[in-house]
VODORO-484932 format. One record per atom (N, C-alpha, C): residue number from 1; residue in one letter; atom name; z, x, y. Coordinates in nm, 3 decimals. Each point is the difference from the previous one (the first is absolute). Example, Ala and Ser with C-alpha at 12.3 -4.5 7.8 and 13.67 -1.06 7.14 Angstrom:
<nodes>
(1, 'A', 'N', (0.780, 1.319, -0.569));
(1, 'A', 'CA', (0.000, -0.089, 0.119));
(1, 'A', 'C', (0.000, 0.090, 0.120));
(2, 'S', 'N', (-0.072, -0.035, 0.105));
(2, 'S', 'CA', (0.006, 0.082, 0.119));
(2, 'S', 'C', (0.073, -0.077, 0.109));
</nodes>
This chain:
<nodes>
(1, 'M', 'N', (-1.626, -1.259, 2.393));
(1, 'M', 'CA', (0.080, 0.119, -0.020));
(1, 'M', 'C', (0.027, 0.018, -0.149));
(2, 'L', 'N', (-0.010, 0.122, -0.048));
(2, 'L', 'CA', (0.020, 0.029, -0.141));
(2, 'L', 'C', (0.148, 0.016, -0.033));
(3, 'K', 'N', (0.040, -0.047, -0.118));
(3, 'K', 'CA', (0.136, 0.016, -0.047));
(3, 'K', 'C', (0.013, 0.137, -0.068));
(4, 'P', 'N', (0.114, 0.069, 0.018));
(4, 'P', 'CA', (0.018, 0.126, -0.073));
(4, 'P', 'C', (0.013, -0.026, -0.149));
(5, 'I', 'N', (-0.055, 0.089, -0.079));
(5, 'I', 'CA', (0.004, -0.014, -0.145));
(5, 'I', 'C', (0.090, 0.109, -0.056));
(6, 'K', 'N', (0.096, -0.040, -0.084));
(6, 'K', 'CA', (0.086, 0.098, -0.064));
(6, 'K', 'C', (-0.076, 0.066, -0.113));
(7, 'I', 'N', (0.004, 0.131, -0.004));
(7, 'I', 'CA', (-0.066, 0.074, -0.108));
(7, 'I', 'C', (0.099, 0.011, -0.115));
(8, 'V', 'N', (-0.036, -0.055, -0.114));
(8, 'V', 'CA', (0.089, -0.003, -0.115));
(8, 'V', 'C', (-0.072, 0.059, -0.119));
(9, 'I', 'N', (0.055, 0.108, -0.052));
(9, 'I', 'CA', (-0.060, 0.066, -0.115));
(9, 'I', 'C', (0.064, -0.048, -0.130));
(10, 'V', 'N', (0.128, -0.033, 0.005));
(10, 'V', 'CA', (0.070, -0.040, -0.122));
(10, 'V', 'C', (-0.045, -0.133, -0.056));
(11, 'G', 'N', (-0.077, -0.074, 0.073));
(11, 'G', 'CA', (-0.048, -0.129, -0.048));
(11, 'G', 'C', (-0.075, 0.012, -0.131));
(12, 'N', 'N', (-0.069, 0.110, -0.020));
(12, 'N', 'CA', (-0.075, 0.020, -0.123));
(12, 'N', 'C', (0.092, 0.009, -0.121));
(13, 'G', 'N', (0.118, 0.052, 0.016));
(13, 'G', 'CA', (0.094, 0.007, -0.111));
(13, 'G', 'C', (0.043, -0.137, -0.047));
(14, 'F', 'N', (0.019, -0.092, 0.094));
(14, 'F', 'CA', (0.038, -0.135, -0.036));
(14, 'F', 'C', (-0.120, -0.077, -0.053));
(15, 'G', 'N', (-0.118, 0.028, 0.056));
(15, 'G', 'CA', (-0.121, -0.067, -0.046));
(15, 'G', 'C', (-0.036, 0.038, -0.141));
(16, 'G', 'N', (0.039, 0.119, -0.043));
(16, 'G', 'CA', (-0.028, 0.044, -0.136));
(16, 'G', 'C', (0.065, -0.088, -0.105));
(17, 'I', 'N', (0.117, -0.053, 0.031));
(17, 'I', 'CA', (0.069, -0.088, -0.095));
(17, 'I', 'C', (-0.081, -0.128, -0.021));
(18, 'Y', 'N', (-0.049, -0.057, 0.110));
(18, 'Y', 'CA', (-0.082, -0.122, -0.011));
(18, 'Y', 'C', (-0.130, 0.028, -0.074));
(19, 'T', 'N', (-0.061, 0.114, 0.031));
(19, 'T', 'CA', (-0.125, 0.036, -0.066));
(19, 'T', 'C', (0.022, 0.016, -0.150));
(20, 'L', 'N', (0.107, 0.066, -0.038));
(20, 'L', 'CA', (0.030, 0.019, -0.141));
(20, 'L', 'C', (0.021, -0.133, -0.072));
(21, 'K', 'N', (0.073, -0.091, 0.062));
(21, 'K', 'CA', (0.023, -0.131, -0.061));
(21, 'K', 'C', (-0.130, -0.078, -0.013));
(22, 'N', 'N', (-0.085, 0.005, 0.104));
(22, 'N', 'CA', (-0.128, -0.070, -0.006));
(22, 'N', 'C', (-0.092, 0.059, -0.107));
(23, 'L', 'N', (-0.003, 0.132, -0.012));
(23, 'L', 'CA', (-0.082, 0.063, -0.104));
(23, 'L', 'C', (0.050, -0.036, -0.139));
(24, 'H', 'N', (0.132, -0.003, -0.016));
(24, 'H', 'CA', (0.057, -0.037, -0.129));
(24, 'H', 'C', (-0.040, -0.143, -0.038));
(25, 'K', 'N', (0.011, -0.091, 0.097));
(25, 'K', 'CA', (-0.040, -0.138, -0.026));
(25, 'K', 'C', (-0.149, -0.010, -0.031));
(26, 'F', 'N', (-0.081, 0.076, 0.072));
(26, 'F', 'CA', (-0.145, -0.006, -0.018));
(26, 'F', 'C', (-0.042, 0.048, -0.138));
(27, 'F', 'N', (0.060, 0.112, -0.046));
(27, 'F', 'CA', (-0.040, 0.057, -0.128));
(27, 'F', 'C', (0.067, -0.065, -0.120));
(28, 'C', 'N', (0.097, -0.089, 0.024));
(28, 'C', 'CA', (0.059, -0.074, -0.111));
(28, 'C', 'C', (-0.095, -0.107, -0.051));
(29, 'G', 'N', (-0.100, -0.035, 0.079));
(29, 'G', 'CA', (-0.103, -0.094, -0.046));
(29, 'G', 'C', (0.032, -0.146, 0.023));
(30, 'K', 'N', (0.088, -0.032, 0.092));
(30, 'K', 'CA', (0.030, -0.140, 0.029));
(30, 'K', 'C', (-0.116, -0.063, 0.076));
(31, 'K', 'N', (-0.030, -0.126, -0.028));
(31, 'K', 'CA', (-0.111, -0.069, 0.066));
(31, 'K', 'C', (0.027, -0.021, 0.149));
(32, 'D', 'N', (0.124, -0.032, 0.036));
(32, 'D', 'CA', (0.033, -0.024, 0.140));
(32, 'D', 'C', (-0.021, 0.123, 0.086));
(33, 'V', 'N', (0.025, 0.117, -0.058));
(33, 'V', 'CA', (-0.015, 0.124, 0.075));
(33, 'V', 'C', (-0.146, 0.026, 0.030));
(34, 'V', 'N', (-0.086, -0.023, -0.097));
(34, 'V', 'CA', (-0.142, 0.023, 0.020));
(34, 'V', 'C', (-0.053, -0.092, 0.110));
(35, 'E', 'N', (0.054, -0.120, 0.008));
(35, 'E', 'CA', (-0.041, -0.093, 0.105));
(35, 'E', 'C', (0.075, 0.026, 0.131));
(36, 'N', 'N', (0.080, 0.105, 0.005));
(36, 'N', 'CA', (0.072, 0.044, 0.121));
(36, 'N', 'C', (0.105, -0.101, 0.046));
(37, 'K', 'N', (0.063, -0.070, -0.093));
(37, 'K', 'CA', (0.104, -0.096, 0.038));
(37, 'K', 'C', (0.139, 0.062, -0.001));
(38, 'E', 'N', (0.022, 0.101, -0.082));
(38, 'E', 'CA', (0.134, 0.059, -0.010));
(38, 'E', 'C', (0.015, 0.127, 0.082));
(39, 'L', 'N', (-0.110, 0.062, 0.041));
(39, 'L', 'CA', (0.009, 0.126, 0.074));
(39, 'L', 'C', (0.058, -0.026, 0.138));
(40, 'K', 'N', (0.093, 0.085, 0.039));
(40, 'K', 'CA', (0.067, -0.016, 0.129));
(40, 'K', 'C', (-0.040, 0.114, 0.094));
(41, 'P', 'N', (-0.035, -0.032, 0.124));
(41, 'P', 'CA', (-0.033, 0.107, 0.095));
(41, 'P', 'C', (0.126, 0.071, 0.046));
(42, 'F', 'N', (-0.014, 0.124, 0.040));
(42, 'F', 'CA', (0.112, 0.077, 0.051));
(42, 'F', 'C', (0.022, -0.033, 0.147));
(43, 'V', 'N', (0.125, -0.029, 0.036));
(43, 'V', 'CA', (0.037, -0.026, 0.139));
(43, 'V', 'C', (0.111, 0.099, 0.035));
(44, 'Y', 'N', (-0.028, 0.085, 0.099));
(44, 'Y', 'CA', (0.099, 0.101, 0.039));
(44, 'Y', 'C', (0.109, -0.062, 0.085));
(45, 'K', 'N', (0.125, 0.034, -0.031));
(45, 'K', 'CA', (0.115, -0.043, 0.078));
(45, 'K', 'C', (0.072, 0.125, 0.050));
(46, 'H', 'N', (0.009, 0.012, 0.131));
(46, 'H', 'CA', (0.063, 0.117, 0.060));
(46, 'H', 'C', (0.150, -0.004, -0.024));
(47, 'R', 'N', (0.053, 0.101, -0.065));
(47, 'R', 'CA', (0.144, 0.004, -0.031));
(47, 'R', 'C', (0.080, 0.071, 0.107));
(48, 'G', 'N', (-0.066, 0.079, 0.082));
(48, 'G', 'CA', (0.069, 0.072, 0.106));
(48, 'G', 'C', (-0.050, 0.142, 0.010));
(49, 'S', 'N', (0.051, 0.071, 0.100));
(49, 'S', 'CA', (-0.039, 0.139, 0.023));
(49, 'S', 'C', (0.125, 0.083, 0.024));
(50, 'L', 'N', (-0.001, 0.120, -0.052));
(50, 'L', 'CA', (0.108, 0.096, 0.025));
(50, 'L', 'C', (-0.064, 0.135, 0.031));
(51, 'I', 'N', (0.049, 0.066, 0.105));
(51, 'I', 'CA', (-0.054, 0.129, 0.040));
(51, 'I', 'C', (0.116, 0.096, 0.022));
(52, 'S', 'N', (0.000, 0.111, -0.072));
(52, 'S', 'CA', (0.102, 0.102, 0.018));
(52, 'S', 'C', (-0.044, 0.093, 0.113));
(53, 'L', 'N', (0.089, 0.021, 0.097));
(53, 'L', 'CA', (-0.030, 0.087, 0.113));
(53, 'L', 'C', (0.066, 0.136, -0.013));
(54, 'G', 'N', (0.082, 0.019, -0.102));
(54, 'G', 'CA', (0.071, 0.127, -0.018));
(54, 'G', 'C', (0.127, 0.003, 0.082));
(55, 'Q', 'N', (0.081, 0.101, -0.024));
(55, 'Q', 'CA', (0.127, 0.017, 0.072));
(55, 'Q', 'C', (0.087, -0.125, -0.004));
(56, 'W', 'N', (0.012, -0.060, -0.116));
(56, 'W', 'CA', (0.084, -0.117, -0.024));
(56, 'W', 'C', (-0.048, -0.123, 0.075));
(57, 'M', 'N', (-0.126, -0.007, 0.038));
(57, 'M', 'CA', (-0.051, -0.112, 0.077));
(57, 'M', 'C', (-0.121, -0.062, -0.069));
(58, 'A', 'N', (-0.011, -0.131, 0.011));
(58, 'A', 'CA', (-0.115, -0.074, -0.054));
(58, 'A', 'C', (-0.008, -0.133, 0.073));
(59, 'I', 'N', (-0.114, -0.065, -0.015));
(59, 'I', 'CA', (-0.016, -0.135, 0.054));
(59, 'I', 'C', (-0.060, -0.087, -0.110));
(60, 'G', 'N', (0.027, -0.128, 0.008));
(60, 'G', 'CA', (-0.053, -0.088, -0.103));
(60, 'G', 'C', (-0.010, -0.144, 0.047));
(61, 'E', 'N', (-0.078, -0.075, -0.076));
(61, 'E', 'CA', (-0.016, -0.142, 0.025));
(61, 'E', 'C', (-0.013, -0.069, -0.136));
(62, 'I', 'N', (0.091, -0.092, -0.026));
(62, 'I', 'CA', (-0.005, -0.078, -0.123));
(62, 'I', 'C', (0.026, -0.146, 0.039));
(63, 'A', 'N', (-0.092, -0.088, -0.036));
(63, 'A', 'CA', (0.010, -0.144, 0.030));
(63, 'A', 'C', (0.025, -0.025, 0.149));
(64, 'N', 'N', (-0.080, 0.064, 0.084));
(64, 'N', 'CA', (0.009, -0.014, 0.146));
(64, 'N', 'C', (0.133, 0.045, 0.058));
(65, 'F', 'N', (0.077, 0.074, -0.074));
(65, 'F', 'CA', (0.125, 0.058, 0.049));
(65, 'F', 'C', (-0.023, 0.150, 0.019));
(66, 'T', 'N', (0.011, 0.048, 0.123));
(66, 'T', 'CA', (-0.026, 0.140, 0.031));
(66, 'T', 'C', (0.134, 0.074, 0.013));
(67, 'F', 'N', (0.006, 0.120, -0.057));
(67, 'F', 'CA', (0.122, 0.080, 0.007));
(67, 'F', 'C', (-0.038, 0.147, 0.008));
(68, 'S', 'N', (0.095, 0.081, 0.045));
(68, 'S', 'CA', (-0.024, 0.144, 0.013));
(68, 'S', 'C', (0.131, 0.075, -0.013));
(69, 'G', 'N', (-0.011, 0.131, -0.003));
(69, 'G', 'CA', (0.118, 0.085, -0.006));
(69, 'G', 'C', (0.037, 0.044, -0.140));
(70, 'H', 'N', (0.129, 0.025, -0.018));
(70, 'H', 'CA', (0.050, 0.052, -0.128));
(70, 'H', 'C', (-0.016, -0.101, -0.113));
(71, 'F', 'N', (0.023, -0.127, 0.030));
(71, 'F', 'CA', (-0.015, -0.102, -0.105));
(71, 'F', 'C', (-0.143, -0.004, -0.051));
(72, 'A', 'N', (-0.098, 0.003, 0.089));
(72, 'A', 'CA', (-0.141, -0.002, -0.041));
(72, 'A', 'C', (-0.034, 0.126, -0.079));
(73, 'W', 'N', (0.056, 0.113, 0.041));
(73, 'W', 'CA', (-0.023, 0.126, -0.072));
(73, 'W', 'C', (0.057, -0.009, -0.141));
(74, 'W', 'N', (0.121, -0.051, -0.015));
(74, 'W', 'CA', (0.060, -0.017, -0.132));
(74, 'W', 'C', (-0.081, -0.098, -0.086));
(75, 'L', 'N', (-0.044, -0.110, 0.061));
(75, 'L', 'CA', (-0.080, -0.099, -0.071));
(75, 'L', 'C', (-0.133, 0.059, -0.046));
(76, 'W', 'N', (-0.065, 0.080, 0.085));
(76, 'W', 'CA', (-0.127, 0.063, -0.037));
(76, 'W', 'C', (0.019, 0.088, -0.123));
(77, 'R', 'N', (0.105, 0.080, 0.000));
(77, 'R', 'CA', (0.026, 0.087, -0.115));
(77, 'R', 'C', (0.034, -0.079, -0.126));
(78, 'T', 'N', (0.073, -0.108, 0.016));
(78, 'T', 'CA', (0.034, -0.085, -0.114));
(78, 'T', 'C', (-0.125, -0.062, -0.061));
(79, 'V', 'N', (-0.087, -0.052, 0.084));
(79, 'V', 'CA', (-0.125, -0.061, -0.049));
(79, 'V', 'C', (-0.088, 0.106, -0.066));
(80, 'Y', 'N', (-0.007, 0.118, 0.062));
(80, 'Y', 'CA', (-0.081, 0.110, -0.057));
(80, 'Y', 'C', (0.049, 0.036, -0.140));
(81, 'L', 'N', (0.131, 0.014, -0.015));
(81, 'L', 'CA', (0.056, 0.034, -0.131));
(81, 'L', 'C', (-0.026, -0.111, -0.102));
(82, 'S', 'N', (0.006, -0.123, 0.044));
(82, 'S', 'CA', (-0.023, -0.111, -0.094));
(82, 'S', 'C', (-0.144, -0.004, -0.049));
(83, 'K', 'N', (-0.093, 0.054, 0.077));
(83, 'K', 'CA', (-0.141, 0.000, -0.039));
(83, 'K', 'C', (-0.036, 0.113, -0.095));
(84, 'L', 'N', (0.086, 0.102, -0.009));
(84, 'L', 'CA', (-0.027, 0.109, -0.095));
(84, 'L', 'C', (0.015, -0.052, -0.142));
(85, 'I', 'N', (-0.087, 0.046, -0.088));
(85, 'I', 'CA', (-0.003, -0.056, -0.135));
(85, 'I', 'C', (0.105, 0.061, -0.092));
(86, 'S', 'N', (0.004, 0.130, -0.010));
(86, 'S', 'CA', (0.089, 0.062, -0.099));
(86, 'S', 'C', (0.139, 0.025, 0.059));
(87, 'F', 'N', (0.100, -0.016, -0.084));
(87, 'F', 'CA', (0.138, 0.025, 0.041));
(87, 'F', 'C', (0.019, 0.148, 0.036));
(88, 'R', 'N', (-0.067, 0.086, -0.072));
(88, 'R', 'CA', (0.009, 0.145, 0.026));
(88, 'R', 'C', (-0.049, 0.034, 0.141));
(89, 'K', 'N', (-0.111, -0.062, 0.041));
(89, 'K', 'CA', (-0.055, 0.024, 0.134));
(89, 'K', 'C', (0.094, -0.054, 0.107));
(90, 'K', 'N', (0.064, -0.115, -0.027));
(90, 'K', 'CA', (0.095, -0.057, 0.095));
(90, 'K', 'C', (0.117, 0.094, 0.023));
(91, 'I', 'N', (0.052, 0.057, -0.108));
(91, 'I', 'CA', (0.113, 0.093, 0.012));
(91, 'I', 'C', (-0.042, 0.125, 0.078));
(92, 'K', 'N', (-0.118, 0.052, -0.031));
(92, 'K', 'CA', (-0.050, 0.120, 0.069));
(92, 'K', 'C', (-0.014, -0.025, 0.150));
(93, 'V', 'N', (-0.058, -0.112, 0.037));
(93, 'V', 'CA', (-0.019, -0.033, 0.142));
(93, 'V', 'C', (0.135, -0.019, 0.068));
(94, 'M', 'N', (0.095, -0.069, -0.067));
(94, 'M', 'CA', (0.133, -0.019, 0.059));
(94, 'M', 'C', (0.070, 0.134, 0.023));
(95, 'I', 'N', (-0.012, 0.091, -0.094));
(95, 'I', 'CA', (0.062, 0.133, 0.015));
(95, 'I', 'C', (-0.066, 0.075, 0.115));
(96, 'D', 'N', (-0.133, -0.002, 0.008));
(96, 'D', 'CA', (-0.071, 0.067, 0.109));
(96, 'D', 'C', (0.041, -0.056, 0.135));
(97, 'W', 'N', (0.008, -0.132, 0.011));
(97, 'W', 'CA', (0.041, -0.062, 0.126));
(97, 'W', 'C', (0.144, 0.036, 0.036));
(98, 'T', 'N', (0.088, 0.003, -0.099));
(98, 'T', 'CA', (0.140, 0.034, 0.027));
(98, 'T', 'C', (0.012, 0.144, 0.048));
(99, 'V', 'N', (-0.071, 0.092, -0.064));
(99, 'V', 'CA', (0.002, 0.140, 0.042));
(99, 'V', 'C', (-0.055, 0.013, 0.142));
(100, 'N', 'N', (-0.107, -0.073, 0.031));
(100, 'N', 'CA', (-0.059, 0.008, 0.134));
(100, 'N', 'C', (0.091, -0.056, 0.108));
(101, 'L', 'N', (0.088, -0.094, -0.037));
(101, 'L', 'CA', (0.094, -0.054, 0.099));
(101, 'L', 'C', (0.099, 0.105, 0.048));
(102, 'F', 'N', (0.039, 0.089, -0.090));
(102, 'F', 'CA', (0.105, 0.097, 0.033));
(102, 'F', 'C', (-0.052, 0.140, 0.025));
(103, 'S', 'N', (-0.128, 0.020, -0.001));
(103, 'S', 'CA', (-0.057, 0.133, 0.027));
(103, 'S', 'C', (-0.088, -0.006, 0.126));
(104, 'P', 'N', (-0.004, 0.110, 0.075));
(104, 'P', 'CA', (-0.084, -0.001, 0.120));
(104, 'P', 'C', (-0.149, 0.003, -0.037));
(105, 'R', 'N', (-0.083, -0.038, 0.096));
(105, 'R', 'CA', (-0.144, 0.003, -0.023));
(105, 'R', 'C', (-0.049, 0.143, -0.017));
(106, 'D', 'N', (-0.092, 0.017, -0.093));
(106, 'D', 'CA', (-0.058, 0.132, -0.023));
(106, 'D', 'C', (-0.129, 0.008, 0.079));
(107, 'I', 'N', (0.004, 0.076, 0.111));
(107, 'I', 'CA', (-0.119, 0.008, 0.085));
(107, 'I', 'C', (-0.085, 0.122, -0.034));
(108, 'S', 'N', (0.038, 0.075, -0.104));
(108, 'S', 'CA', (-0.077, 0.118, -0.036));
(108, 'S', 'C', (-0.138, -0.035, -0.057));
(109, 'E', 'N', (-0.017, -0.122, -0.049));
(109, 'E', 'CA', (-0.128, -0.040, -0.059));
(109, 'E', 'C', (-0.095, -0.063, 0.101));
(110, 'M', 'N', (0.045, -0.020, 0.122));
(110, 'M', 'CA', (-0.084, -0.066, 0.100));
(110, 'M', 'C', (-0.106, 0.092, 0.056));
</nodes>
């Protein structure tokens, strides 16, 4: 029987850090690197999953702990904001989310 495989796209973002470090070591010209003694392979470690379902609901799993509801929804938004790079974009997204909390859905665009 086959085991289910989790599809993970973000793994490449973490693998890029290892690749960058290995390339830096390789091009610095160290003898150990050329002989492949210092290069480290990338090993993916699953940090967890969070899924926003809308309407103040989400589900998540972090370190084999599964949770859902408003807490998961708040956590999803917190993690999303932490991943944004610029402070300006974080403020814009927070304002948009706050306005959407207190305004009805606009179905005219559907």
